[in-house]
N, C-alpha and C positions, 0 to 999 in steps of 0.2 A: 370378094372375099370368099374366105371359108367360114363353115360354120364356126370352127374356133376364132374365127376373129371376129364376127358378131358383138354388137357395143352389149356391154353388160347392165343391168338395169341399175339406175340410178338409187339412191337409196331411199326407203319409203315405198319401194316396187314400183315404179316409174321410169321407163325403157329412157336410156340416154339417147338423143337425138345422133343422126348419123353425122360422122366425121368428129365426134368426140374423142379426143385423144383418152387412152386408158390411163386410170390414175397408176399411179408409182406403186409396184410390188411391195409387201410390207418386207422389212428387214427379215433376215433370217434368225431364229430363236438364237441368243447366246447361250454358248456352249457354257456346260457348267464349270465350276471351277474346278479344277483337278485337287483332290485332299492332301493335305498335306502327307507328304511321306514318313512310314510310321521308323520310329526307332528302331536300331538294331536291336533283336531280341537278345533278353540276357539269361534265359531259360530253354528248356530244350523246345525244339521246335513242333510248333502245332501245325497241323494242315488248316486251311481257311474253309471254313464251312459254308453252305450256299447263301448267298445272298439274299438280304429280304428287302423287297422294293420299299423305298420310302416315298410317302404321298409329295406332289407338286403343291407348292405352294402358289396363291393366285399371283396372276401378273397383274401390271398396271395397265393404264389405255393403252401405252405404245407396244405393251407385249414386254416389257421390260420386268426380270424378276426381283422380287425386292431384295433392298440391303441385307447384305449377307449369305447370299446364294438362293437358288433355285428352290433348297431345301429350309428354308425356314434362315433364322438369324442367327442359330446357333452353328458355325461351320462345323463340317465332317470331322468327327475326333477330339474337338472342343469339350473340354469336362463340364458339367452341368453346373451355371453358376458362374462362368467365367466370361468373360468381354467377348463379342464376337470382333472377327476379322476387319471388320469394317467400322469398329469404335463403337459399337453398341452397350448399352448399361447392361450391367450382369444382372442375372436373375440367381433368386437366393433360393437355397436350396428350403424345402420344406420341411419344418421342424415339430416337435411335439406341441400340441395347444396348451395356452397359455394357462395356467392355473392346476393344471393336472396334479401337480406335483401336491400343491396346500391341499386339493381335496383329498388326494391319498394318504398323505401325513395322519393326521385326525383320525380316518380309518383303518389304518393300520394299527393306530393306539388302541383305538375299542378294541380292534381285533386282539389284540395282547392284551389288555385289560380284562377283556372276557375268559381268558385261560386261567388256570388254577392258581400258577404263579405270578399272573400280572395282577389277580387279587392280593395276593398276599403283600406283591409289592406295594400297592397302594395302600393294604392295612397298616401295613407296617412305617409309612410316609406320615399317615395320620395320626399312628401314637406317637410318632418321634415329635411330630408339630406339636401336639397338647403337651407333651410334657417341658418342651423347649417354652412353650406359652407360659406356663405355670410356674416354671423356674422363673422369667424374667418379670412377668407380673409381680411374685412374691418379692422378688428384689427391689423392685423399683415402690412399691405403694409401703412397704414396710421400712426402706431407707427412708420417707418422706417422713412417717410415724417416728420414727426413731429421732431424727431430726427433731421435730417438732416438742418431742420430749425433753430433748435435751435443750431445747429453746428454754422451757418452762423451769428447768434447773438451774440452768445458768446464765439465763439473761432476762426473760420476761417477770419472773418472780422478784429475784434482785433489784433490778429497774422499777419496779412495782412498791418494794419496802425502801430502795432509795428514795424514791418521791414522797412516801408518808414521811421518812425521815427529813427531808427536806422541810415539811410543812412543822414536823416539833421543832426542828430547832428553831425556824423563825419564828414560831411562838415563845417557843425559850426565850429566847433574844430579847423579844418584847418583855416578855416578865422581869427578867435579868435588868433590863434597863430602867423598867419602873420601881422594882427593888430597890437598884443602887441609888436614884434620884429620892425616893423616899428617907435614905439612908443619911442625907445631908451633903454637904461641901464634902467629908470624909466617907468616901465612896469605899464599903468594906472589899477588901482585895478579892475575896472567894466571889462576890457576884462578878465583879469587874472580871475576873475569870472566865465565869460560867458564859459571860454576854461575849468574849472575845472567843470561848471555844466555838459558842454555837453561829455566831459567822461564820468562823473559818469554815466549822462542817458543811454548812449549807453550801459556801462558796466552791469549795471541795468537789461536794456531789454534784452541783450542777453540771461545773466542769465535765463529770463522769457521764452525765445523763446527755448531754450535748453527745460527747463522745457514742455512745451507744443505741442513740434514738433510730439508727438507719434509715434518718431522712423521713422519722414521721412527722405530717406538715402539721399535725396537734401538739405535740410536745415540744416540737422546734419551736410553735408561735409562742408558746407557755415558758420555753426557757429564757428565749428573748425577753419577755417583760421580766422575769426576774431578775435576769442579767443587768437590765437598765436601773429597776427599780430599787435593789439593794445598796447601791451604793448610795443613792441618795437619801435612803431610811438612816443607814449609819452618820450621814453627815449632819441629819436633823437631831440624832441622839448627839453627837457630839457637840453641837449646838446648847442643846438644851443643858450638857454638863456643865460646859465654860460657865454658864448663867447662873447654875446652882451654885458652884463653888463661888462665885462672887456676889451671893444672896440675893440674886435681881429674878424678879417675878416670872419675868419673860421666859426664864426657863421651863418652866411648867406648860405654859402656849407652843412651846417647839417641842417639850414632850407628847404634848397631845396630838401635835399635828402628825409628829411619827407614829403615834399608835394609830392615826387616820391611815396613814398612807399603809402600813401593815395590814391593818383589817381590810381597808377596802382594795388593794390592790395584789401587793404580796403572797398574803394566805388564799387570798379567791386565785391566783395564778397556781400556787401550789396546788391547791385540791384538785383544780381541772388538769395538771398533768398526774397527778396519782390516780385521777380516775380515767386519764388516755392509760396511763401502762398497767393499769387495773382491766380493762379492756382487749389490750393486745395480749394480757397473761389468759385471759378465759379464751380468744380467739387459738393461741397456742393449745391450751388444754384440749379445744374440743377438736383440733386435728388430731392430735395423740390418741385420742379417745375412739375414733372413728374409725369403725371396722374395715378391714380390707377385703369387701363384696366380690371384687373382679378376681382375685386371688382364690380365693377360699369357691366360688363357684367354677371356674377353671380348674381347678384340684379335685373337686369331685367330680366333674366329668372326665377329667384323665384317668383317675382310680377307676370310675365305672367303664370305661374304655378300656384300660388293661386289663379288667377283671372278666369282661366281655371276652375279649379276643385270646383271654387263656381258657375261657370253657370252648370257644369254639374249637380252637386247636384239641381240646380232648376229645371233644365228639368228631372229630374228624379220622384223630392217629389215636384214640385211647391210653395218650402219655398222659398221665398226673401231672407234671412238672414240665416246664418249659424255663430252662435257667434263667435265659436272658429277659424274657417277660418276668420272671418271677423276682429277679433284681430290680427292674424298672417299677415294679407296683410296689415291693418293700420300700425304695427311695421316696416315691410320690409320696405313698402312707405318711413315711415319715416327716417329709416337708409339710403336709397338711395337719398333722397332728402339733408339728413344733410350731405353725403359725398360728393354729386355734388356741394352742395353752397359752403360748408367748404372749400374744395379745389380751388373752382372758388376766393374765396375772398384770400385766401394762394397765389395762382397765383398773382392775381393783387398786394397785397403786395409786393411780391418779385421785381415786374415790376417796381412801384414805386421805391424802393430802388436802383434796379440797375438804373434806369434813373435818379431819382431827389439823389442819392446818390453815390452810386457806380462809376459812369462813371465822375461824376462830384468830385469826391476826386481824384483819377488818374491823371486827368489831373492837378489839383491845387497842387498836390505832383509835378509832375513834373516842372510846374511852380516854386516851392518854390527852388526844387533840382537847376534848373537854375541858377535862381538868387544867392543863394550860391558858385555856381560854378564862375558865375562872378564876385562876389566880391572876392574870392580867388586869382583868377587870376591876378586882377587889383591889391589886394597888392603885389602878389609877382612879377609883372612888374617893380615894382619900389626896390625890393630886389635884384633882380637878376642885373638888371640895363643894361640888353639886353645881358648876357653872356650867355643865354639857349636861342638857336634859333631851329628852325622848322626841319622837316626832310629836306627838301630841301634849310636848309640854307639861307633863304632869307629876314625870318621876325622871332618879337621876340615870342618865343613860347607862352608865358603867354599873350601876347595883341592879339594873333590869338585865342586863349583860350578864352579869355573873348569876344568877338566877335561872336563865336560860341553859347556860353552860351546864352548873350543877343538875339541872334535872338531864340535861345529854347523858351528862356522866352516870348517873343513876340508873337510866335506860343499857346503857352500853354494858355496865357491870353487870346488871341482872340476866342479860342477854349470853354474857361472858361466861357465867355461872352456868348456866344451860350446855353450854358448849363446851365447857372442859371434861374431859375423858378420864382423865388420872390425877390424882392427888397432887403431882409437880404442877400441872396445871391449875387445880382448882383451888390450890393453898393459897397463892398471890391474889387471885382476885378475890379470894375473901378477904384477905387482910385490906387491899384496895378498897373495898366494899367498907369496912371496920373505919380506916382512916378517912374517908370520906364522911361518914356520919359525924366524925368528931371534929372536920373541918368545918363541917356546916353548924356546928353547935359552937365554937369558936369565934366564926364568923359574924354569928347572932349577938355576942356577946361586943364583938369589935364596932358594931351598928349602934348597939344602946350606947356604949362610951363614948362614939363619935358626935352622936346626937344630944346627949349629955352637956356637949361643949369640949371634952376633955380631947383634944387633936390630938396632943403628945402621948396621951393614956393608949390612944386610938393604934397612932404608928407603932408604940411598942408591943401591943398586942399583935399586928400584922408580921412587923419583921424582928420581931423579938428572941428569946428564948425558944426553949424546947415547949413552951407551952402557947406559942404562938400560931396563928394561923399557916404561916410560912412554913413550921416544923411539920403540920399536918401536912400539907400540901407535897412536902418533899418525900414523906412516908409514902404515900397514894403514888407519886411518881418513879418510887424507885420499887414498888407493887407492880406497879404496871409494867414497868421494865424487864422485871423478874419473867412474868407473863410472856412477854412478846418474845424473849429471850428462847424460853421454851417451846413455844408452838411454831417460831420458826426453826427449830430443831426438827421437830416433829414434820414440818412440811416438807423439810430437804430430805431426811431419811426416805420419807413414803415416795415422793417424788424420783427420788433417784432407783427405788428399785424399781419403779416403771419404767425407768431409761433403761436400768441393766437387764430388763427382762426382755429388751428386742434386741440387746446386743450380739453381735455376732448370726442374725437368721439371714440378713441378705445373702450375705457371702456363702452361709452355709446352703441357702436355697439354691443359689447359682451353682454351686459344687455339685449336690444332689439332683438336678434337674440334668446335668452333663453325665452322669453315673447312671441315671434311667434313660435317656437317650442314648449311650451304648449300649445299655443291657435290649431297649427295644432292637437295636439294630441287629444286636449279636443274635438275639432270640429269632428274628425274623430270616436271617441269616443260614440259619442252621436248620431250619425248615424248608428254603430254596434249595437248598446243597440236595435233599432228598429228589429233588426232581430232574438232576443232570444225571 
């Protein structure tokens, strides 16, 4: 055996024993797959350049090339990102880093804002935004205050006046019922008509109040009580009349029961209704009087910013006037002055309405209600004939009620005279005070006649001719009605001036804000044109 045929060492460096056949030779390496034939050239022929050797890839344990050929997973000539000829997954082409565009956008904006045109654009945007905010805030705030002033004139105060009228109508109806009862079986037609007119007026005003309370819980509850109790009261009065026509003493009991229902349920409910509507009037008045602080603050800031922008423009360009910015400044100043002046006039009108109308109306209503209570108690004193005593049992209940009501009438008349600010309002109050004193003197004569046992004489002094207490009461009531009408007119005129002062301001503020914004854009664009 030749040296070439000698046994090869076994794996691990140990020589194989003699006679061991040689291991089979490894298969020759696979020839590389031929690259795909190039497509026919469509342009001018270019000679091939020198070939560049490509590194071979690692082989497996059997010496086979990995799938896709000996040069890698991508066949020669295949485009990057395409699948290999052996079905391998495509390799994505590397793209730009994620978030690079988001980081570059703000940087570019900062770079643009650092230039003079960029700073000018930013200034124009701020100025336009301030002018728009000023116009919007003015329109919204003034619209709310204008609505509140309109409610004072058209809803709150009329409802408060109607509630007081309901109270007066009920009290007057009770007075007329007692006067008719005292007249005997043949009730005077005028007294009967007065009673029916008062009841009809109260019922009508209750319907109107129910339709205008806007779901107020307090007002709705009192209106419900009045609607329930008024038919019961009128039923008791009719029973008293029927018994009186028949000469039955039971008629007096029915009338006292009707008066008790009036004084214990109807009149307190009407008084609570009046207080609820008066509180709503105060709320609407406060809303209308409130200063538009936000609008004024934004307007001052916008005006200062526009002035500073024009000063800046003058320092940089030596131009005294920028027409666009000047127009925006004029529009903003006009809205600001209009807002301050109109609201000052509105507050002044509401102050006059309160001082010259609302306060006087409240006091005069108290005076008239006091006179009606006094008259009803005076009549019931003769109806009851001492049958109803006070809680301590020492005096007549209705006589004591008359004294309390007359004391309240005197206090209210004195206060009304202090509040009256012109002869048209003061003269009726003076007349009412004079006739109230006359009424008191006549009532004292009635009590002396009644206590002397002359019931018929006392009755004539109460419901008789011009020398009766009834005539004095009618003079007091007529004077108070005249004073109430005058003060109501004063209130309506003053509150109407307050409402009219705000009319047109919301729409005008919006229009001038648009004009100011156009002026800002025009002025800034004119300066930007110089950089092009």
